[in-house]
C-alpha positions as CSV (number, residue, x, y, z in Angstrom):
1,X,-94.5,-38.9,-8.3
2,X,-92.5,-35.6,-9.8
3,X,-89.8,-36.8,-12.5
4,X,-86.3,-35.4,-11.9
5,X,-85.3,-33.2,-14.0
6,X,-82.6,-34.6,-16.3
7,X,-79.1,-32.7,-16.7
8,X,-78.4,-30.8,-19.5
9,X,-77.0,-32.4,-22.6
10,X,-72.8,-32.3,-22.3
11,X,-72.9,-30.7,-25.8
12,X,-75.5,-27.9,-24.9
13,X,-73.7,-27.6,-21.4
14,X,-70.5,-26.8,-23.5
15,X,-72.4,-24.5,-25.6
16,X,-73.7,-22.4,-22.7
17,X,-69.9,-22.4,-21.1
18,X,-68.4,-21.3,-24.6
19,X,-71.0,-18.5,-24.4
20,X,-70.6,-17.2,-20.8
21,X,-66.6,-17.4,-21.9
22,X,-66.7,-15.3,-24.8
23,X,-69.1,-13.2,-23.4
24,X,-66.4,-12.4,-20.7
25,X,-64.0,-11.9,-23.2
26,X,-66.0,-9.4,-25.6
27,X,-67.1,-7.6,-23.2
28,X,-63.9,-6.7,-20.9
29,X,-63.2,-5.0,-24.7
30,X,-66.1,-3.2,-24.8
31,X,-69.1,-3.4,-22.5
32,X,-71.5,-2.3,-25.7
33,X,-70.7,-5.2,-27.6
34,X,-73.4,-7.0,-29.7
35,X,-75.5,-10.4,-29.4
36,X,-74.0,-11.0,-32.7
37,X,-70.2,-10.4,-32.0
38,X,-70.6,-12.3,-28.5
39,X,-71.7,-15.4,-30.3
40,X,-69.2,-15.7,-33.3
41,X,-66.2,-15.5,-30.5
42,X,-68.5,-18.4,-29.1
43,X,-68.3,-20.1,-32.9
44,X,-72.4,-20.5,-32.4
45,X,-75.1,-18.8,-34.3
46,X,-77.1,-15.9,-32.7
47,X,-80.3,-18.4,-32.6
48,X,-77.7,-20.9,-31.0
49,X,-77.1,-18.0,-28.5
50,X,-80.8,-17.4,-28.1
51,X,-81.2,-20.9,-27.7
52,X,-79.9,-20.6,-24.0
53,X,-80.1,-17.1,-23.3
54,X,-83.6,-14.9,-23.8
55,X,-81.6,-11.8,-24.4
56,X,-78.6,-9.8,-23.9
57,X,-79.7,-8.7,-20.5
58,X,-80.5,-11.9,-19.2
59,X,-76.8,-13.1,-20.7
60,X,-75.0,-10.1,-18.4
61,X,-77.0,-11.1,-15.3
62,X,-76.0,-14.6,-15.8
63,X,-72.0,-13.3,-15.7
64,X,-73.2,-11.3,-13.0
65,X,-73.9,-14.3,-10.6
66,X,-71.6,-16.6,-12.0
67,X,-69.2,-13.7,-11.0
68,X,-70.6,-13.0,-7.8
69,X,-68.5,-16.0,-6.0
70,X,-65.2,-14.5,-6.7
71,X,-66.4,-11.4,-4.7
72,X,-68.7,-13.4,-2.1
73,X,-65.4,-15.6,-0.9
74,X,-64.2,-12.5,0.5
75,X,-67.2,-12.3,3.1
76,X,-66.0,-15.2,4.8
77,X,-62.8,-13.6,5.7
78,X,-62.3,-13.3,9.8
79,X,-63.2,-10.2,11.5
80,X,-60.8,-8.7,13.5
81,X,-62.6,-6.8,15.8
82,X,-61.6,-3.6,14.5
83,X,-64.3,-2.3,12.3
84,X,-62.6,0.3,10.7
85,X,-59.7,-2.6,9.9
86,X,-62.4,-5.0,8.5
87,X,-64.0,-1.7,6.6
88,X,-60.4,-1.0,4.6
89,X,-59.9,-4.7,4.0
90,X,-63.2,-5.4,2.7
91,X,-62.7,-2.3,0.3
92,X,-59.2,-3.5,-0.6
93,X,-60.3,-7.3,-1.3
94,X,-63.2,-6.0,-3.4
95,X,-60.9,-4.1,-5.3
96,X,-58.6,-6.3,-5.8
97,X,-61.1,-8.7,-7.5
98,X,-62.7,-6.4,-9.4
99,X,-59.6,-4.6,-10.9
100,X,-59.3,-8.4,-12.9
101,X,-62.4,-8.0,-14.3
102,X,-63.0,-4.0,-13.8
103,X,-64.9,-3.5,-17.4
104,X,-67.2,-6.6,-16.7
105,X,-67.5,-5.4,-12.9
106,X,-68.2,-1.8,-13.9
107,X,-71.1,-2.9,-16.3
108,X,-72.4,-5.2,-13.6
109,X,-72.7,-1.8,-11.6
110,X,-74.0,0.3,-14.0
111,X,-78.1,1.2,-13.2
112,X,-79.4,-1.4,-15.4
113,X,-77.6,-4.3,-13.8
114,X,-77.4,-2.9,-9.9
115,X,-80.5,-4.5,-8.9
116,X,-79.5,-8.4,-10.2
117,X,-75.5,-7.5,-8.6
118,X,-77.1,-6.4,-5.3
119,X,-79.1,-9.9,-5.0
120,X,-76.0,-11.7,-6.3
121,X,-73.7,-9.9,-4.0
122,X,-75.8,-10.6,-0.6
123,X,-73.5,-12.1,1.5
124,X,-70.5,-9.5,0.6
125,X,-73.6,-6.9,1.5
126,X,-74.2,-8.5,5.2
127,X,-70.6,-8.5,5.8
128,X,-70.3,-4.6,5.3
129,X,-74.0,-4.1,7.5
130,X,-72.4,-6.4,10.2
131,X,-69.5,-4.1,10.0
132,X,-71.2,-0.8,10.0
133,X,-73.3,-2.2,12.7
134,X,-70.1,-3.0,14.7
135,X,-68.8,0.3,13.8
136,X,-71.5,2.2,15.1
137,X,-71.8,0.3,18.2
138,X,-68.3,1.7,19.3
139,X,-68.2,4.5,17.9
140,X,-65.3,3.8,15.8
141,X,-67.4,5.1,12.4
142,X,-69.6,7.8,12.2
143,X,-73.3,7.7,14.0
144,X,-74.6,10.6,12.6
145,X,-76.1,8.5,10.0
146,X,-78.7,5.3,10.2
147,X,-76.6,2.0,9.7
148,X,-78.9,1.5,6.7
149,X,-77.9,4.5,5.2
150,X,-74.4,4.5,6.2
151,X,-74.1,1.0,4.4
152,X,-75.9,2.6,1.5
153,X,-73.4,5.3,1.2
154,X,-70.5,2.9,1.3
155,X,-72.1,1.0,-1.2
156,X,-72.4,3.9,-3.7
157,X,-68.8,4.9,-3.2
158,X,-67.1,1.5,-3.9
159,X,-69.5,1.6,-6.9
160,X,-68.2,4.7,-8.2
161,X,-64.5,3.8,-8.2
162,X,-65.2,0.9,-10.1
163,X,-67.2,2.1,-12.6
164,X,-64.9,5.4,-13.5
165,X,-61.2,5.0,-11.8
166,X,-58.5,4.3,-14.0
167,X,-56.7,0.7,-13.4
168,X,-53.4,2.1,-12.9
169,X,-51.6,5.0,-12.9
170,X,-48.0,6.1,-12.0
171,X,-48.6,7.9,-9.1
172,X,-49.0,5.8,-6.4
173,X,-51.6,8.2,-4.5
174,X,-54.1,7.9,-7.1
175,X,-54.0,4.3,-7.5
176,X,-57.5,3.3,-7.7
177,X,-57.0,0.6,-4.6
178,X,-55.8,3.8,-2.6
179,X,-58.8,5.6,-3.3
180,X,-61.3,3.2,-2.5
181,X,-59.9,2.4,0.7
182,X,-59.5,5.8,1.5
183,X,-62.9,6.9,0.0
184,X,-64.9,4.0,2.0
185,X,-63.4,5.2,5.3
186,X,-63.8,9.2,4.7
187,X,-67.5,8.4,3.8
188,X,-67.5,5.8,7.0
189,X,-66.5,9.0,9.1
190,X,-62.5,9.0,9.3
191,X,-60.5,11.8,8.7
192,X,-57.5,11.5,5.8
193,X,-55.0,11.4,8.6
194,X,-56.7,8.5,10.5
195,X,-56.9,7.0,7.0
196,X,-53.3,7.6,6.7
197,X,-52.5,5.9,10.1
198,X,-54.5,2.8,9.5
199,X,-52.8,2.3,6.2
200,X,-49.4,2.9,7.6
201,X,-49.7,0.6,10.4
202,X,-51.9,-2.1,8.7
203,X,-49.3,-2.3,5.4
204,X,-51.3,-5.6,4.1
205,X,-54.5,-3.5,3.9
206,X,-53.3,-2.8,0.6
207,X,-52.6,-6.0,-2.5
208,X,-50.1,-5.3,-5.2
209,X,-53.1,-4.6,-7.5
210,X,-54.1,-1.8,-4.7
211,X,-50.4,-0.2,-4.1
């Protein structure tokens, strides 16, 4: 009979949580922060940290996996039946979630970690694929590209906004949340006038973070 794995000791679990908490704090200030700084912030030695994570990449990947739930919860939102509206809401809600952890989110989307992030965000990506398929079926989204390619372009657009947009600007038209929604809708085939109209007639689309 296969023995039942024993749960981690309370102190080991507490140390692991301390490391993850310290990593979120430190990397939000400096995405290039060293393992040494993370360990010191957690009140542990470098050796103790390596007892939980084999290297910096493993630690970052764990942050990505544990943080993904914030985004995957968005995939549970009910569809409206309007692919354009659902796409705009998805972009707005994802931005709102990312804005609270923008530096860490940007790091999760860089080339070194984007594959792990894509796997962790599988529910959100499935939701996007469903919206694209529905929008192409009723021609409310562009049909000159395959569904797979269009979904990929939307993902890359959202990735660029999170990675490069400033968190806040004084000009409402330049707020990154608004830019994210408009950019995604543009890639999906809407004109800027159609995007304006959609946002104007659905004033709940942009959260306070996005406005």
